N, C-alpha and C positions, 0 to 999 in steps of 0.2 A: 062451966066457964073454962076450966082447965082443958077440957076436951076440945072446945072450940078453938082455944089458943093453939093446942097441938095440931089440929087440922089445918089451921092457918099457916103454921110453921111448915108443915109438910107440903102444903100447896105452894108456898114460896120456894121451898127447896126444889120441888118438882119443876116449877117454872124456870128456876135458875139452871137446872140440868138441861131442860129443853132448849133454853136460850143458848147455853154453852155449846150444845151439840149443833144447833142451827148455825151459830157463829162459826163453828169449826168447818161445817160443810160449806158455808159461804166463802171462808178463806181458801179452802181447797179449790173451789170453782174459780175464784179470782186468780189463783196461781196457775191453774190450767189455762185460763184465758190469757195470762201473761206468757205462756209458752213453757211453763215448768212441767216437764213430763214426769217428775218424781213426786208430785203432790198427791197425798193420800189422806183420808180422814182417820183411819185406824180405829174406828168405832165398832163396837160389837154389834152384831146384826139382830138386836132385839128391839122391840118397839118400832113403830113406823119410822121414826127418825133414824134409827139404826139401820133398818132395811134400806132407807133412802141413801144413807151414807155408803152402805155396801154397794148399791147400784152406781153411786158416783165413783167409788173406787174401781169397779169393773169398767166403767166408761173411761176412766183415766188410764187404766191399763191398756184398753183397746186403742185409745188415742195415742198413747206412747208407742204401742206396737206399729200403728199406722205411720206415725212420724218416723220411726226407725226405718220402716220399709221405704217411705218416701225419700229419706236421706240416702239410703242405699241406692235407690233408683236414680236419684239426682247425681250421686257419685259415679255410678256406672255410666250415666249419660255424659257427664263431664269428661270422664276418662275416654269414652268412645269418641266424643267430639275432638278432644285433644289428639287422640291417635289418628283420627281421620283428617285432622288439620282443617276443620270446617268452622266457619263463623256463622252465628245465628242472629236473626233479626225478628222483631215482633212489631208489627205496624198496626196502630190504632187508627182506623180510617176516619172516625168521627173527628178526632182532634188533630190528625195529621202527625202526631208524635210517633216516634219509632225508637225501639230499643235495639242497640247494636251490642252484641256480646264483645268481651275483650278480644277474643280471637279474630272477630270480624275487623276490629280496628287495627290490630297488629298486622293482619294480612295486607292492609293498605298503608302501613307505616305510621299509624297514629297512636298516640298515647290515650289513656282512658278518658281524659278530660278535653281532648282536642276536637272531637267530632260532635256537633249538636245533634240532638235526637229528633230529627225531622226527616221526612221522606225525601225532601229535595236534596239532602246531602248525598244520597245515593244516586238519584236521577241525574244530577248535574255533573257527576263524575263518569257517566257513561260516555264512551267514545261517540262523537257526532255521527259517524257512519253507522253505528249500531243502535242509535237511539230509537229510530222508527221501528226496528225489529223488536226491541225490548218493550216499548209502549204497546205495540200491537199484541204481543203475547200476554202482557199484563191485563190489557183491556179484555182480551178473549176470556181469560180466567175469571176476572171480576164479573163479567157479564154472564157467567155460568156456562160458557161454550166449551170449556175444557176442565178436566178433573184436577189438573195440577198445573201450576205455572212453572215452566221449565225453559231456560234460555241460556245459551252460551254467548258471551259478548266480552268486550274489552272495558275495563274499569281503570280510571286514572289513579295511580299510586301517589302518595304524598310527594315523592321526589320528582313527579312530573311525567314519568313514563307510564305505559299502560300494561296492565296484567290481563291475561285471558282468564275469565272466571265462569263458573257455572252457577246460575241462580236457580233455586227451586223453592216453591212455597205452596201453601194451601190456605184458602180463605175459610174463615168461620162465619156462618150466617145464622140469622135468627129464624123464627118459624115462618116469617114472610119471605125469606130468601135474601134479605138485605145483608150485605157484608158488614160485619162488625170489626173484625180484625183479620190480619193475615200474618202467618208465621212461616218463616222460610230459612233457608241455609245458603251459604256462599262457600264455594270451594275454588281454590286456585288451580286452574288447569293449564297454566302457562307451559309447564314442562311437557304435558301431554301434547299441546299444540306445537311446541318446538319439535318434539319427536315426530309428530305427523309431518311437519314441514321438512324435517331432515329425511324422513322416509320418502316423501314425494320428490325431494331434490335428488336423492339417490336413485330412485326409479327413473327420474327424468334424465339423469346423467347416463344411466345404463342404456335407456332408450335412445338418447342422442348419439351415444357411441355406436350402438348396433345399427341405427338408421343412417348414421353419418359416414361409416366406412365405405370404401369403394369396393371391397371384396364381398362376395356372397357368403353369408354365414348360414349354415344349414344344420338341421337335425333330422334323423330318420329312425324308423323302428328297425327291428331285426331283419325284416324283409326288404329294407331299402325304401319303404314308402316315406315320402317327405312329410314331416310334421311341423317344421318351422323353417321360414325363409325371411331374411331381412329385405328391405326395399331395394337393395342393390340387385336382387334377382330380376325384378321387373325392369329396372333401368338397363341392365346388360343383356337380358334375353328377350325382353318384350312380352314374355308370358306373365299374366297376372298371378299374384301369389295364391289367390283363392283357386284359380284354375290348376295350379301345380300341386297344391297340398293334397295328399292322398295318393298321388302317382309315384311310381318308383323313379329314382334318379337315373337308373339305367335306360328308362324309356326315352330320355332326352339325349342320350349319348350316341355318338356315331358308331356304326356297326364295327368299324376297325378298332375302336378302343373299348367297346362294351364288355368284352370278356373280363378285363381286369376288375371292373366294378362289380360284375356279377359274381366273380370268384371271391371278392372280399366279403360280400354279404352272405354267400354260402358258408364261408368259414366262420362268419359271425354267428350264424344260426347253429353251427356245430360247437360254438364256444371256443374257437381257436383263432379268431381274427386278431391281427395286430394292427399295424398302420398301413395305409395305402397312400403313396405319393406318385402321381403320374400327370401327364399332359393329355388332354382329350378335347374333343370338339362337342359342343352342345348345339342342338337344333334350336334356333331362335324362332320367334313368332312369324317372321317373314320367310321361314323355311331356309334361311341362310345358316351357315355353320360358323360358330365362333370358338376360338381357341381359349381354353382355360387350363390353369394349373390346379389340380385337385389334391387336397390333403385331407384324408379321413382317418379317424381314430375311433376305436370301440370305446363306448362309455357305459360301463355296467350300471344298471339301475335296479331298483327294487322290483323283483318279479320278472323282469325281462331285460335283455341286453338292447342297446341302441347304439347309434353312431352319430358323431358330430364332426363337422369339417368346414373347410373354407375353400371357396372357388375364387382364384385370383385371375383376373382378366389379363391374358397374355397376348391378346390379339395384336397390340401394338408391337410387342416383342417379336412375334412371328412376322409381322409386316416388316420390321426392321431387318430381320434375317433374310427375308425375301428381297428386300431392297438392296442388300449387299450383292445379290446375284444379278441385278439388272445391268444392262449395258450402259456404256458411256452416253448413249443417246437419251436414255431415261434420266441419267444424272443431269444432263444438260437441260432436260425439260424441267427438272426440279429447280435448277438455277434460274431458268427463264421465268417460271411461275412464282418463285419465292418472293416474299415481301422485303427481304434484305438484299442489299447491293453487294455485288462481287466484281472485283477488277483483277484479271489475270495478266501477268506480264512475263515475257520470256527471259532467257538468260542475258540478253542484251539490254534489258530494261525497257522494251517496247510493249505497249499495251496490246494484248492478243485477244482479249474478250472482256466486254462489260455486259451485264445482264440488264433487262428492262427496269428492274427496281432501282438500279444505280441511275439510269437516265431519268426516272421519275423523281428521284431525290434532288438531283443537281440540275436537271434541265439540259444536260450535255448529251447530245445524240451519239449513238455508237459510231457513226461515220466521222464524227469530229475528233474522236480520241483513239479509236482502234488503229494500230499501225504506227502511232506517234509515240515518242519517248515519254516516260513518266514525268520528266521535267516539264513538258508542255501541259500535261494534266495538272500539275501543281499550279501553273500560271492560270489556267482556266478557272480552277477553284478559287484562286486569289481574286480573280475578277468578279466572282459571285458575291464578294463581300466578306469572304472568310480569309483567314490567314493561311499561307501556303503550308500544306501538311508535310512537305518534304518526302513524298512517296519514293522519289528517285534514290534517296539515301537510306531509307529505313531498313533495319535489320530484323532478325527473328524476334517475335514477341512485342515489337513496338506497337504502341497504341496512342490514341489521342482523341480530341474532340474537334469537330468542325461546326462553326456557327455561321450559316449562310443567310444572306439577306435576300437573295434572288434564286429561283423565281418566286419563292416565298420563304418566310422565316422558318428555318429548319435547324435542328440540333442533331448532329450525326456523330455516333461513336464508331471509330474505326480501329481495326486490329490487323496487323500484318503478319504473315507467316511465309517462311522460305520453303520452297519445294525441292527436296533433295533428289538427285538423279540416280542414287543407288551406288555411285562410284566415289562418293566423298565430295562431289561437287554440288553446285546449285543449278537446278533445272529451270527455275523461275521463282516467281513469288505470287502470292494471292493476297489481296486486300479485301477484308470483309467490312462492310459498312451497314450500320443499323440506325434507323430513324428513331431517336429517343426524345423527340419533341414532346410527345404526350407525357412520358415519364418525367421529364424535366419540369413540365408544368405542374404535374402532381406533386413532385418534391417541393416545388416552390410553395404551392398551396398548403402542403403539410407543414412546412417551416413557419408560414404565416399563422396557421392554426395553433401550432405549439407555442409560438411567441405570445399570441393573444391569450391562450389558455393559461400560460404561466403567469401573465400579468393579472388575470382575473383571480387565480389562486393565491397570488402573493398578497393581494390587498387584505382579505380576511386573515390570512396567516400572520401578516405583520401586526394587525390589530390584536390578535390573540397573544402573540409573543410579547408585544409592548405592555398590554394590561397585566398579563401574568407576571412579567418581570417586575412591574410596579408592586404587585401583591407580595412577591417574594422579597423585595428589597426594603419595603416600608410598611409601617403599621398604619392602618386606617380605621376611622370610625366605622361601626357596623353598617351604617347606612351607605357610606361611600364604598365600603368593601362589597356590599351586596350589589351596588350599582355597577362596579367593575366586573363582578362575576356575571351579572346579567348581560353586560356587553360582550364578554367572552363567549357566553352561551349563544347570543344572537349570531355572532360572527362564526361560531362553530356550526350552528344550524345552516347558515348561508353557505359555508364551505361544503357541508355534507350534501345539501341540495344541488350545488354546482357539480360535485363529483358524481352524484346519482344521475343527473341529467346527461353528463358526458358519457357515463357508462351505458345509459339507455340508447344514446345515439350510436355508440360503438357497436352495441348488440344488433341494432337494426342494420347497420352497414355490414356486419359480419354474417348475420343469419337471415336478414330480411324479416319476414313475418312468420318464420317457422315456429317460433316459440309463442305466438299469439294463440289465445284460446277463442277461436272464431266460432260464433253461434248465431243462428237466425233467431232473433228475439225482438221483443217490444222495445222501442227506444224511450218511451215515456219514463219507466222506472229509473233508467240510467240518468236521464236529464234531471229528474227530481232529486236523486241522490247527490248529484253534483251541485245543484242549487242549495240543498240543505247543508252540504259540507263547506260551502264558501261563506266566509264571514262578510257581511255587508254592514258597515257601521251605520246604525239607525239614525243617529243625530244628523248626519250629512247626506246619506244616500238612501235611496228607496228602490226596491226591486219590484218590477211589474212582470208577472208571469202570465202569458196568454198561450194556452196550449189546447189543441183540439183532442178529441177522444178517438178518432177513427183513422189514425195514421197507420200505414202499412209497416210491416216488420222490416228490419235491416239486418245485415250480416256483419257483426262487429265482435271485438273483444271488449266486453262491458267495462272492465277495469281500465283499459287503455283509453277508450273513448271518454270515460268519465274524467280521466286525467286531462284530456284535451279540453273538455268543457271547463274544468277548474282553472287551467292555465289561462283561457280566454277571459273567464269571469274575473280572475285575479287582476289581469291587465285592465279590465274595464273599471275596476274599483281604484287601482293605483293611478291610472292615467286620467282620473276624474277628481283631481284634488279639491275642486270646488264643490263636490257633491253633485246631486241630481238624481234623475231616474235612470236606472239600468233596466233595460227591457230584454226579456227572453221570450221568443216566440218561434213558431214553426212555419216553414215555407215549403212550397212544392214547385217542381218544375218538370216539364216533360210528361209524356204519356207512355203507357204500355211498357215496351222494353227499355225506354230511356227515362223512366220515371225516377225522380230523385227526391229525397227528403232533406230539408235544410234546417239546422238549428241556428237561428240568428240571435246574436248578442250585441246590443247597441248601448253605447255610453255617450254622455254629453261632455266628454273630456276635452283634452287639449288638441286632439286630432293630429293628423300627419300631412305633410306635403306629399305630392306624388313621388318625389325622390325617396322620401322616408318609407312610403308604402312599398316601393319597389324593393327595399332592402330588409323588410320586416322579417323575412325567413332566414336571413343570414345569421350564422352563429355568432353570439356575443354582441349582436347589434341591438342598441337600445335607442328608441326615438327621443329620449330625454338626454341630451348630451351633458347636462349639468351634473348628473349623478344623484340628484335629489330623490329620485324615485328608485327604490331598491329593486333589484332583480339581477339575474345572471345573464340575461340576453339569450337564453337557450330555449325558453318556453315555446315560442312560436316555431322554432326549428323542429322541436319534437312533435308539435301539432301537425306540421306539414308532413313529416315522415310517417306518423301514425295514419293520417288520412290517406296517404298513398297506399299503405298496406291494406286499408279498408276498401280500396278502389274508389275513394271519393276525392274531393278537392276542397280547397279553402278559398273563399272569396272575401276580399277586404275592400271596403269603401270608406274613405276618410277624407276629411278636409280640415285645415288648420282652424282651431277655434270652434269647430262644429261637431266634434266627436268622431267616433269610429264605429262602424258596424262590421262584425266578422261573422260570416256564414259558413258553417261546416256542412258540406253537402255529402250525402251518402246515397248510393243507389239502393232503391227499394229491393227487398228480397225477391219479390215477384218478377222484377225486371231482370234479376240474375237467374231466374228459372229455378229458385229454391223455395221450398215450402216449410222447411223445418230441419232439425238436426244440427249437427255441428260439423266443422271441417277445419282444415289447416291450409 
């Protein structure tokens, strides 16, 4: 009985020990599951439960080590991402949810809780002009056609402007190839883009200077072989640049002046060359000789010496020097053929000579005034509708204006000079007359333009000043303050657009189309980009797009032509306040060498009268005199100027209450005899 009782007690104690050890193992496993890396059983490795506890402790140590390594890896990744200034995103495609790292949000100006975790948050912030490119790259990667999603585009910052960013990402797929998630990174490359733009601008500025100067800029090697020439070479000599490169400068020089050039390059080869300044003649393409002033300087370079210099055209100077040696007969011929009028009078004040230009300006024949006193000439001029200039009494340096009504309206500026006789007396006088009718009209047009531009600029500036003054002088509720700031922002945007359009017009007038990036290309992508960029309010307007696939190529600057389309589309929307269908379709006209492609944009808007249509391309003109429809009045002027550079034209068909159709006509590239490439 006692033995049985002792066995029972021992069995109970054994069960308690087993239960205690099992409970301790269970608590350690629970702590490990809760993330406690320090949890251990501490049991001796005897009996099965002890060995199990020891294995649990080993597993806990390995888990703690892996967690430490993972924490170190995550720390290094976090530091690396912070150092690289990169934001991370993780997109779950099944749910559409997306995780944006804190740096991703701060790059775009958002706090941690401001951006919802959905893919649309990113896509809706992509610049409209870049959206097609981004979605195409994303679709290509998701469909398995690219190993990595990589795209540079603009992304809207919280403050409203756009940052240039580089997006990269990789999709994770299941065994069947279905995309489960996509992880990527975002980097701000705005500074890089700005540096690229600055470099491009610097290169363009250097190129424009080199190509724009009237002097020939040249470089050569030590033997005098030409290695660089700017466009002035071809303009002045007629020789193409490609034809001249590789030839020696001396081969173009006249025999009488060639020795000085050859001696300079011989000294350059010996390392003793200094500078060379001389006048010489160069053989032009038509075998004529043209005078130039040459300045050459040795320019040591790594490995070999070279030379650089300037050729200034002095043909006009030489011609002037020769003209000084011509006889009085030749000078009389110049007076006879010149566009400006001359009246010579002798010491008694009688007219001795008038040239044909004077007769053409005034209608007074030489036989009517030659030999007559200057006082009679004053009377004749007064009878032509002008005020008597008083030529009979004018002294040295006298000048004035004549405004004649007959034989046609003419504005003439005159200047009088006394001719000394060399003995302190007066031999006679000469009166110079210049027709400045054209210049006067240009000055009047310029004054009108400046007056109108000042008025258009003053309107938004007055609004900006008034609203900002209100904000500075009074306290407003947040809603009212935001409304005033939005008005200031709108007026500022209008002012910027107006100034940009004025600058574009001035650049075209100053440089023509020299800065345009002309290329033979498909017109369809440009039209599609313009349509995508133009906002069409869906509740009131509808856009119908009818476009064929087989249009020939055209030679345009894609960016400028897209701006033309956007200007016309914008007018179609603004001048259709009642809504309706805006149609965009392609037209053709002509065959072979006269073939043209037209982009027609039609709206059902208020339309225009024939008088309004005739003025549509005037600067600052708007068909809506009420001012209810916003705009600068410069959009169609820009369209007209751009289309002229493209070699095309603009056709406008409109009627009051029946809408307007604007067709932008471009010559087909085949009609221009071009099959590809680019040009200026």
